[in-house]
C-alpha positions as CSV (number, residue, x, y, z in Angstrom):
1,I,161.2,112.9,52.5
2,D,162.9,112.9,55.8
3,E,164.8,109.8,56.9
4,W,164.4,109.5,60.6
5,F,165.8,106.3,62.2
6,C,165.6,104.5,58.9
7,S,161.8,105.2,58.7
8,P,160.9,107.6,56.0
9,I,158.4,110.4,56.7
10,A,157.3,112.4,53.7
11,R,156.1,116.0,54.0
12,F,153.7,117.6,51.4
13,K,152.3,121.1,51.7
14,N,149.0,122.2,50.2
15,E,148.3,125.9,50.1
16,K,144.6,125.5,49.1
17,D,142.0,126.3,51.8
18,F,139.5,123.4,51.6
19,S,137.1,125.2,54.0
20,L,136.1,122.0,55.7
21,T,136.4,123.1,59.4
22,N,132.7,124.1,59.8
23,H,131.6,121.0,57.9
24,C,133.7,118.8,60.3
25,L,132.3,120.6,63.4
26,Q,128.7,120.1,62.0
27,I,129.4,116.4,61.6
28,K,130.8,116.2,65.1
29,D,127.7,117.9,66.5
30,E,125.4,115.5,64.6
31,H,127.2,112.2,65.0
32,S,128.3,110.4,68.2
33,P,132.0,109.7,68.7
34,A,133.3,106.3,68.0
35,K,133.7,104.1,71.1
36,N,137.3,103.2,71.8
37,E,139.6,102.0,74.6
38,L,142.0,105.0,74.4
39,I,143.1,106.7,77.6
40,H,143.0,110.3,76.4
41,S,140.0,110.0,74.1
42,H,139.4,112.6,71.4
43,Y,136.5,112.8,68.9
44,D,137.0,110.9,65.6
45,T,134.8,109.6,62.9
46,L,136.6,106.3,62.3
47,A,133.6,104.1,63.2
48,G,130.9,106.6,63.0
49,Y,130.6,108.9,59.9
50,N,132.1,107.8,56.6
51,I,133.9,110.9,55.3
52,G,135.2,108.8,52.4
53,A,131.7,108.9,50.9
54,D,131.2,112.7,51.6
55,S,131.6,114.7,48.4
56,K,132.8,117.8,50.3
57,F,136.1,115.9,51.0
58,Y,136.7,114.5,47.5
59,E,139.1,117.2,46.3
60,L,141.2,116.8,49.5
61,H,141.1,113.0,49.3
62,S,142.3,113.1,45.7
63,W,145.3,115.3,46.5
64,V,146.2,113.0,49.5
65,K,146.0,109.9,47.3
66,E,148.2,111.6,44.7
67,C,150.8,112.5,47.3
68,V,150.8,109.0,48.9
69,N,151.3,107.3,45.5
70,K,154.2,109.7,44.8
71,F,155.7,108.6,48.2
72,S,155.0,104.9,47.4
73,M,156.9,105.2,44.1
74,T,159.8,106.9,45.7
75,Y,159.8,104.3,48.5
76,G,159.9,101.6,45.7
77,S,156.5,100.2,46.4
78,S,153.6,99.4,44.1
79,P,150.6,101.8,43.9
80,V,148.3,101.8,46.9
81,F,144.6,102.3,47.5
82,L,142.7,104.1,50.2
83,D,141.5,101.8,52.9
84,E,140.2,104.1,55.6
85,V,139.8,107.8,56.2
86,W,138.5,109.7,59.2
87,F,138.9,113.1,60.9
88,N,139.9,113.9,64.5
89,V,138.9,116.8,66.7
90,Y,141.1,117.5,69.6
91,E,140.1,119.8,72.4
92,K,142.1,121.0,75.4
93,G,143.2,118.0,77.5
94,D,142.9,115.5,74.6
95,A,145.8,113.3,73.4
96,L,146.5,110.1,71.6
97,E,148.9,107.5,73.1
98,F,151.5,105.6,71.1
99,H,150.1,103.3,68.4
100,N,150.5,102.1,64.9
101,H,148.4,100.9,62.0
102,Q,149.7,97.4,61.6
103,T,147.2,96.2,58.9
104,C,148.1,98.9,56.4
105,L,151.1,99.8,54.3
106,F,151.2,103.6,54.5
107,S,149.4,106.0,56.8
108,C,149.2,109.8,56.9
109,V,147.8,112.8,58.7
110,Y,146.6,116.0,57.1
111,Y,146.4,119.1,59.3
112,L,143.1,120.9,58.4
113,D,142.8,123.4,61.3
114,V,145.6,123.8,63.8
115,K,147.0,126.8,65.7
116,D,150.6,127.9,66.5
117,N,152.0,125.8,69.3
118,D,149.3,123.1,68.9
119,S,149.9,119.5,69.9
120,K,152.8,117.9,68.1
121,I,152.9,114.4,66.6
122,Y,155.7,112.2,67.8
123,F,157.3,109.3,66.0
124,N,159.3,106.6,67.7
125,R,161.9,104.2,66.4
126,S,160.2,100.9,65.7
127,P,161.0,98.7,67.5
128,F,162.2,101.0,70.3
129,P,165.8,100.0,71.3
130,M,165.8,97.6,74.2
131,I,169.4,98.2,75.3
132,E,171.3,101.4,75.9
133,Y,173.9,102.3,73.4
134,K,176.3,105.2,73.2
135,I,175.8,107.6,70.3
136,L,179.1,109.2,69.3
137,E,177.5,111.7,66.9
138,P,173.8,112.3,67.0
139,G,172.1,112.3,63.6
140,R,168.8,111.6,61.8
141,L,169.6,107.9,61.5
142,N,170.2,107.3,65.2
143,Y,167.5,109.4,66.9
144,D,165.0,107.3,68.9
145,Q,162.2,109.9,68.6
146,M,161.2,112.7,66.2
147,W,158.3,115.2,66.2
148,Y,156.6,117.5,63.8
149,Q,154.8,120.8,64.7
150,P,151.5,120.7,62.8
151,I,150.7,123.5,60.4
152,N,147.6,124.0,58.3
153,G,147.9,122.2,54.9
154,L,150.7,119.9,56.0
155,L,150.5,116.2,55.0
156,L,152.8,113.7,56.7
157,V,153.0,110.2,55.1
158,F,154.7,107.3,56.8
159,K,154.9,103.6,57.0
160,S,151.9,102.3,58.9
161,D,154.0,100.3,61.3
162,T,155.8,103.5,62.6
163,I,154.8,104.1,66.2
164,H,153.4,107.6,66.7
165,M,151.3,109.6,69.1
166,V,149.8,113.1,69.6
167,E,150.8,115.0,72.7
168,K,148.3,116.4,75.2
169,K,146.6,119.5,73.9
170,V,147.2,122.4,76.2
171,I,145.6,125.3,74.2
172,D,141.9,126.1,74.1
173,D,141.4,126.2,70.3
174,I,140.3,123.0,68.5
175,R,142.7,121.0,66.4
176,I,141.3,119.1,63.3
177,S,143.3,116.6,61.4
178,L,142.4,113.9,58.9
179,S,143.9,110.4,59.1
180,Y,144.3,108.0,56.2
181,N,145.4,104.4,55.9
182,F,146.4,102.9,52.5
183,K,147.0,99.2,51.5
184,G,149.0,97.8,48.7
185,V,147.5,96.7,45.4
């Protein structure tokens, strides 16, 4: 667990190949994207296709739930349950502006299919400092922003109120991630 600006972000790594890329792309081809008000829209299944009920994702979902509950225990919270899950497909030019998931306790992103130098995820201090202050010695507790380079099999777990975004995609290959929201019991 990394402690950035007093907001924990857990990293878990899964070496198993779930072989879900082609399945995700088939779903994308067969189901319209969800309508949203985002500036740099990407494809997602949040309001379209229910991957929570798709048996091909069950093994991955189970592993993610186990990881999030480990994080929850370490955080000192009660067990959590899965509220929402969806996948995202980013193509060249796609991005996702800063946002959070206010109605949940923990959120996470799992990188299913990413390439070297793919779009990073950024996390901002919440709330972002409103006044300028002088930092005498930079360190993990006083950074205002932190980012992670996505790698296949990486799961990031964080408090849902942590503000985050995905930078604009500049490479041609697709980027597929799964997003999860968990609520407390």
